[in-house]
C-alpha positions, 0 to 999 in steps of 0.5 A, a space after each residue: 974717381 967718381 962715375 956719374 950717370 945721366 939718369 935722364 939720358 939713360 931713360 931717354 935712350 931706353 925710351 927711344 929704343 924700346 922696340 929692342 927691349 924684348 930682344 934684349 930680354 930674350 938674349 939675356 934669358 937665353 944666355 943664362 941657360 947656355 953653357 959657358 955663356 951663362 958664366 959671363 952674363 949674370 942675367 938673373 940680377 940684370 933682369 931685375 934691374 932691367 925690369 925697373 929701368 923699363 918701367 921707369 922708361 914706360 916700356 910695356 911689360 908683356 912683350 919683354 916678359 914673353 920674350 924672356 920666357 921664350 929665350 929661357 925655353 929656347 936656351 934650355 931646348 938647344 942644350 937638350 937637343 945638343 946633349 941628346 944628339 951627342 949622348 954621353 960624348 958631351 961629358 968627355 968634352 971641356 968644360 964638362 969633363 972638369 966638373 964630374 961632381 957637379 954633373 953627378 949632382 945634376 943627374 941625381 937631381 934630375 933622377 929624383 925630380 924627373 920632369 919637375 926637375 926641368 921646371 925647378 932647374 930654371 931656378 937652379 943657379 949654377 946647376 941651371 945649365 946642366 939640367 937640360 943637358 942631363 935631360 938630353 943625355 938621359 933621353 927624357 921624352 921630348 914632349 914632357 921636357 918641352 912642357 916642363 921647360 916652357 912652364 919653368 921658363 915662364 915662371 923664372 922670367 916672371 920671378 926675376 924680371 917682373 918684380 923690378 918692373 912692378 916695384 918701379 911702376 908702383 904708386 908705393 915706389 913713386 911715393 916712397 922715393 918722391 917720384 921717379 921723375 926726381 929720382 931719374 
């Protein structure tokens, strides 16, 4: 069974709904930083593809880039606040109680790197969702956490969203593929 995509229809749909682009990027970025939700949303790779799709559709880069940074920072902040409020009790709940070794690795990482760990944590793959939780449980000061969180979120969305956009909107890409119009 073959799956056929009507590329022109997809581009037309994105163009017609481009006002929703920042919201989509915000939700994907936030979902990537929330426990359990991040398991079901492989947004790191989806963001790269969306960047290219948005470029091909003429959607402006900056609103989505800003929304993605805010979404990632918001997700980290929610997890930080929940864990700071619940303190150590959170670790006795599912799914945390089943991943003691992973939480120990996240804790060791956080102790070693401190506030820089929050910045780096945005790029931490499976440990990503645990970094703000460990920061909250260990009572990392809110202001340094938030500054590091904002910097890490901005860097993360730039690394994973902007390249797809910039590649798909570049003259090199259009020349190499004979133009986006023929491709799509």
